Backbone as a printed PyTorch tensor [residue, N CA C, xyz], in Angstrom:
tensor([[[ 13.7750,  18.6410,  -0.7240],
         [ 12.7510,  19.6530,  -0.6480],
         [ 13.0220,  20.5340,   0.5630]],

        [[ 12.8400,  21.8340,   0.3740],
         [ 13.0470,  22.7850,   1.4420],
         [ 11.7120,  23.0920,   2.1070]],

        [[ 11.7050,  23.0570,   3.4180],
         [ 10.5130,  23.4150,   4.1770],
         [ 10.6540,  24.8720,   4.5910]],

        [[  9.6590,  25.6830,   4.2720],
         [  9.6860,  27.0890,   4.6070],
         [  9.1080,  27.2950,   6.0010]],

        [[  9.9340,  27.8030,   6.9030],
         [  9.4850,  28.0540,   8.2690],
         [  8.9090,  29.4630,   8.3490]],

        [[  7.6380,  29.6030,   8.6540],
         [  7.0640,  30.9530,   8.7410],
         [  7.5880,  31.7020,   9.9630]],

        [[  7.6670,  33.0160,   9.8110],
         [  8.0680,  33.8950,  10.9000],
         [  6.8280,  34.6550,  11.3700]],

        [[  6.7840,  35.0780,  12.6260],
         [  5.5800,  35.7260,  13.1500],
         [  5.0660,  36.8840,  12.2950]],

        [[  5.9570,  37.6660,  11.7170],
         [  5.5410,  38.8090,  10.9090],
         [  4.9030,  38.4300,   9.5870]],

        [[  4.9680,  37.1440,   9.2310],
         [  4.4190,  36.6760,   7.9680],
         [  2.9550,  36.2480,   8.0750]],

        [[  2.3350,  36.5140,   9.2000],
         [  0.9090,  36.1850,   9.3460],
         [  0.0760,  37.0450,   8.4000]],

        [[ -0.9250,  36.4280,   7.8030],
         [ -1.8070,  37.1080,   6.8490],
         [ -2.7800,  38.0070,   7.6100]],

        [[ -2.9010,  39.2580,   7.1330],
         [ -3.8210,  40.2080,   7.7400],
         [ -4.9990,  40.5310,   6.8100]],

        [[ -4.7320,  40.6300,   5.5070],
         [ -5.7890,  40.9930,   4.5710],
         [ -5.4170,  40.4880,   3.1830]],

        [[ -6.4420,  40.2880,   2.3570],
         [ -6.2770,  39.8480,   0.9690],
         [ -7.1940,  40.7070,   0.1210]],

        [[ -6.6810,  41.1910,  -1.0120],
         [ -7.5180,  41.9560,  -1.9280],
         [ -7.0810,  41.6890,  -3.3710]],

        [[ -7.9760,  41.9770,  -4.2850],
         [ -7.7610,  41.6720,  -5.6950],
         [ -8.0400,  42.8870,  -6.5510]],

        [[ -7.3520,  42.9530,  -7.6920],
         [ -7.7930,  43.8210,  -8.7720],
         [ -7.9680,  42.9060,  -9.9850]],

        [[ -8.0700,  43.4500, -11.1650],
         [ -8.3540,  42.6140, -12.3330],
         [ -7.2740,  41.5750, -12.6200]],

        [[ -6.0150,  41.8990, -12.3110],
         [ -4.9050,  41.0370, -12.7050],
         [ -4.0370,  40.5200, -11.5720]],

        [[ -4.2200,  41.0540, -10.3650],
         [ -3.3230,  40.6800,  -9.2710],
         [ -4.0640,  40.4110,  -7.9710]],

        [[ -3.3580,  39.7170,  -7.0770],
         [ -3.8070,  39.5170,  -5.7090],
         [ -2.7510,  40.1480,  -4.8100]],

        [[ -3.1870,  40.8840,  -3.7980],
         [ -2.2750,  41.4820,  -2.8230],
         [ -2.6130,  40.9370,  -1.4450]],

        [[ -1.5750,  40.5520,  -0.7220],
         [ -1.7350,  39.9980,   0.6210],
         [ -0.9260,  40.8560,   1.5860]],

        [[ -1.5990,  41.4380,   2.5760],
         [ -0.9310,  42.2340,   3.6020],
         [ -0.5060,  41.3210,   4.7350]],

        [[  0.7310,  41.4990,   5.1860],
         [  1.2800,  40.7060,   6.2780],
         [  1.3630,  41.5250,   7.5500]],

        [[  1.4750,  40.8450,   8.6670],
         [  1.5030,  41.4850,   9.9820],
         [  2.6840,  42.4380,  10.1340]],

        [[  3.7950,  42.1850,   9.4500],
         [  4.9690,  43.0420,   9.5950],
         [  4.9400,  44.2730,   8.6920]],

        [[  3.8190,  44.4830,   7.9860],
         [  3.6700,  45.6670,   7.1560],
         [  3.9640,  45.4600,   5.6850]],

        [[  4.5220,  44.3200,   5.3260],
         [  4.7800,  44.0430,   3.9100],
         [  3.4920,  43.6910,   3.1930]],

        [[  3.4820,  43.9630,   1.8950],
         [  2.3960,  43.5460,   1.0210],
         [  3.0110,  42.7500,  -0.1190]],

        [[  2.4880,  41.5570,  -0.3460],
         [  2.9290,  40.7010,  -1.4480],
         [  1.8930,  40.8560,  -2.5550]],

        [[  2.3240,  41.1910,  -3.7500],
         [  1.4220,  41.2810,  -4.8910],
         [  1.9010,  40.3060,  -5.9470]],

        [[  0.9860,  39.4300,  -6.3700],
         [  1.3210,  38.3890,  -7.3480],
         [  0.2920,  38.3920,  -8.4740]],

        [[  0.6960,  37.9400,  -9.6660],
         [ -0.2630,  37.8760, -10.7630],
         [ -1.2870,  36.7590, -10.5490]],

        [[ -2.5380,  37.0430, -10.8360],
         [ -3.5700,  36.0130, -10.7370],
         [ -3.3000,  34.8620, -11.6990]],

        [[ -2.5990,  35.1310, -12.7880],
         [ -2.2850,  34.0740, -13.7570],
         [ -1.4880,  32.9410, -13.1150]],

        [[ -0.8210,  33.1940, -11.9940],
         [ -0.0840,  32.1340, -11.2850],
         [ -1.0200,  31.1340, -10.6200]],

        [[ -2.2580,  31.5310, -10.3820],
         [ -3.2040,  30.7040,  -9.6370],
         [ -4.4970,  30.5560, -10.4410]],

        [[ -4.5510,  29.5800, -11.3420],
         [ -5.6990,  29.4350, -12.2490],
         [ -7.0610,  29.3640, -11.5540]],

        [[ -7.1420,  28.7250, -10.4100],
         [ -8.4370,  28.6520,  -9.7150],
         [ -8.9180,  30.0360,  -9.3060]],

        [[ -7.9930,  30.8680,  -8.8260],
         [ -8.3720,  32.2340,  -8.4570],
         [ -8.6540,  33.0730,  -9.6970]],

        [[ -7.8820,  32.8860, -10.7420],
         [ -8.0930,  33.6240, -11.9870],
         [ -9.4790,  33.3490, -12.5560]],

        [[ -9.9070,  32.0910, -12.5080],
         [-11.2050,  31.6890, -13.0540],
         [-12.3740,  31.9190, -12.1020]],

        [[-12.0900,  32.2570, -10.8540],
         [-13.1470,  32.4440,  -9.8490],
         [-13.8900,  33.7650, -10.0700]],

        [[-15.1150,  33.7950,  -9.5840],
         [-15.8790,  35.0370,  -9.6160],
         [-15.3560,  35.9760,  -8.5210]],

        [[-15.6510,  37.2670,  -8.6260],
         [-15.2550,  38.1750,  -7.5420],
         [-15.8070,  37.7360,  -6.1810]],

        [[-17.0250,  37.2170,  -6.1480],
         [-17.6020,  36.7550,  -4.8750],
         [-16.8150,  35.5710,  -4.3240]],

        [[-16.4160,  34.6510,  -5.1870],
         [-15.6340,  33.4970,  -4.7360],
         [-14.2650,  33.9430,  -4.2250]],

        [[-13.6380,  34.8770,  -4.9080],
         [-12.3370,  35.3960,  -4.4570],
         [-12.4760,  36.0960,  -3.1120]],

        [[-13.5890,  36.7940,  -2.9390],
         [-13.8020,  37.5390,  -1.7060],
         [-14.1330,  36.6780,  -0.5060]],

        [[-14.4960,  35.4350,  -0.7350],
         [-14.8220,  34.5110,   0.3590],
         [-13.5790,  33.7240,   0.7430]],

        [[-12.6810,  34.3720,   1.4700],
         [-11.4400,  33.7310,   1.9050],
         [-11.3950,  33.6970,   3.4260]],

        [[-10.5780,  32.7760,   3.9310],
         [-10.4110,  32.6110,   5.3760],
         [ -8.9300,  32.4620,   5.6830]],

        [[ -8.5140,  33.0240,   6.8140],
         [ -7.1510,  32.7960,   7.2850],
         [ -7.1090,  31.4000,   7.9030]],

        [[ -6.0810,  30.6390,   7.5790],
         [ -5.9380,  29.2850,   8.1080],
         [ -4.4650,  29.0310,   8.4280]],

        [[ -4.1430,  27.8220,   8.7930],
         [ -2.7510,  27.4510,   9.0440],
         [ -2.0750,  28.3090,  10.0900]],

        [[ -2.7410,  28.4840,  11.2290],
         [ -2.2140,  29.2760,  12.3480],
         [ -1.9200,  30.7120,  11.9510]],

        [[ -2.6210,  31.2020,  10.9180],
         [ -2.4640,  32.5830,  10.4880],
         [ -1.5430,  32.7680,   9.3050]],

        [[ -0.9030,  31.6960,   8.8490],
         [  0.0740,  31.7950,   7.7660],
         [ -0.4790,  31.3410,   6.4160]],

        [[ -1.7550,  30.9700,   6.3670],
         [ -2.3340,  30.4890,   5.1240],
         [ -3.6420,  31.1890,   4.8070]],

        [[ -4.0650,  31.0120,   3.5550],
         [ -5.3320,  31.5600,   3.0800],
         [ -6.0830,  30.4190,   2.4060]],

        [[ -7.3700,  30.3020,   2.7380],
         [ -8.2140,  29.2410,   2.1610],
         [ -9.4370,  29.8750,   1.5200]],

        [[ -9.7470,  29.4190,   0.2950],
         [-10.9600,  29.8260,  -0.4160],
         [-11.8590,  28.6020,  -0.5070]],

        [[-12.8690,  28.4800,   0.3730],
         [-13.6910,  27.2700,   0.4050],
         [-14.5140,  27.0420,  -0.8610]],

        [[-14.9280,  28.1140,  -1.5240],
         [-15.7700,  27.9510,  -2.7090],
         [-15.0410,  27.3080,  -3.8800]],

        [[-13.7180,  27.4830,  -3.9260],
         [-12.9460,  26.9490,  -5.0600],
         [-11.8750,  25.9560,  -4.6180]],

        [[-11.8610,  25.6210,  -3.3230],
         [-10.9140,  24.6650,  -2.7560],
         [ -9.4640,  25.0270,  -3.0930]],

        [[ -9.0990,  26.2660,  -2.8130],
         [ -7.7370,  26.7500,  -3.0420],
         [ -7.1140,  27.1290,  -1.7140]],

        [[ -5.8320,  26.8160,  -1.5560],
         [ -5.0810,  27.1510,  -0.3540],
         [ -3.7250,  27.6970,  -0.7620]],

        [[ -3.3330,  28.8080,  -0.1610],
         [ -2.0090,  29.3850,  -0.3780],
         [ -1.4010,  29.7130,   0.9710]],

        [[ -0.0640,  29.7630,   1.0170],
         [  0.6180,  30.1120,   2.2610],
         [  1.4370,  31.3760,   2.0550]],

        [[  1.5840,  32.1560,   3.1200],
         [  2.4150,  33.3540,   3.0680],
         [  3.8560,  32.9970,   2.7110]],

        [[  4.4620,  31.9530,   3.3280],
         [  5.8300,  31.6040,   2.9230],
         [  5.9380,  31.2320,   1.4430]],

        [[  4.9480,  30.5410,   0.9180],
         [  4.9650,  30.1990,  -0.5020],
         [  4.8570,  31.4320,  -1.3790]],

        [[  3.9910,  32.3700,  -1.0000],
         [  3.8740,  33.6180,  -1.7470],
         [  5.1760,  34.4100,  -1.6900]],

        [[  5.8020,  34.4650,  -0.5140],
         [  7.0660,  35.1780,  -0.3740],
         [  8.1810,  34.5400,  -1.2070]],

        [[  8.0970,  33.2290,  -1.3880],
         [  9.1010,  32.5240,  -2.1980],
         [  8.8300,  32.6780,  -3.6910]],

        [[  7.7020,  33.2840,  -4.0410],
         [  7.3670,  33.4610,  -5.4480],
         [  6.9670,  32.1670,  -6.1090]],

        [[  6.2190,  31.3430,  -5.3810],
         [  5.8470,  30.0090,  -5.8630],
         [  4.4770,  30.0190,  -6.5170]],

        [[  4.4160,  29.9810,  -7.8670],
         [  3.1090,  29.8430,  -8.5160],
         [  2.5340,  28.4500,  -8.2910]],

        [[  1.2520,  28.2930,  -8.5630],
         [  0.6040,  26.9810,  -8.4340],
         [  1.2700,  26.0010,  -9.3910]],

        [[  1.4210,  24.7500,  -8.9590],
         [  1.9840,  23.7510,  -9.8720],
         [  1.0920,  23.5830, -11.0940]],

        [[  1.7180,  23.3820, -12.2240],
         [  0.9650,  23.1560, -13.4560],
         [  0.5180,  21.7160, -13.5200]],

        [[ -0.6930,  21.5230, -14.0230],
         [ -1.1840,  20.1580, -14.2250],
         [ -0.5220,  19.5980, -15.4670]],

        [[ -0.1790,  18.3130, -15.4490],
         [  0.4230,  17.7330, -16.6470],
         [ -0.5440,  17.7840, -17.8180]],

        [[  0.0090,  18.0080, -18.9900],
         [ -0.8020,  18.0260, -20.2010],
         [ -1.3800,  16.6340, -20.4380]],

        [[ -2.6350,  16.5860, -20.8690],
         [ -3.2610,  15.3090, -21.1880],
         [ -2.8330,  14.9050, -22.6040]],

        [[ -2.3230,  13.6960, -22.7070],
         [ -1.9010,  13.1890, -23.9930],
         [ -3.1060,  12.5820, -24.6920]],

        [[ -3.3850,  13.0490, -25.8880],
         [ -4.5300,  12.5460, -26.6320],
         [ -4.0430,  11.5720, -27.6900]],

        [[ -4.8000,  10.4900, -27.8930],
         [ -4.3800,   9.5180, -28.9150],
         [ -4.5310,  10.0540, -30.3110]]])
């Protein structure tokens, strides 16, 4: 497993949403835009829940307390969608 070492410019400055995407502004001026479909908890959240986010992880992470979701700037930069839950096998 590779550990992603954050760089100072990768600190989260702002987060915003439209109907289909999330955009995260970083301290170095970059903006990461990813599809909400990558993050089912955010996709299913209300606009108010999405808007209630906090910077965490020494500035390199984002936490949504209402839906218990956490993302990191290095993970977003790596293009890492949320892990899929295993399918439930029905008898």
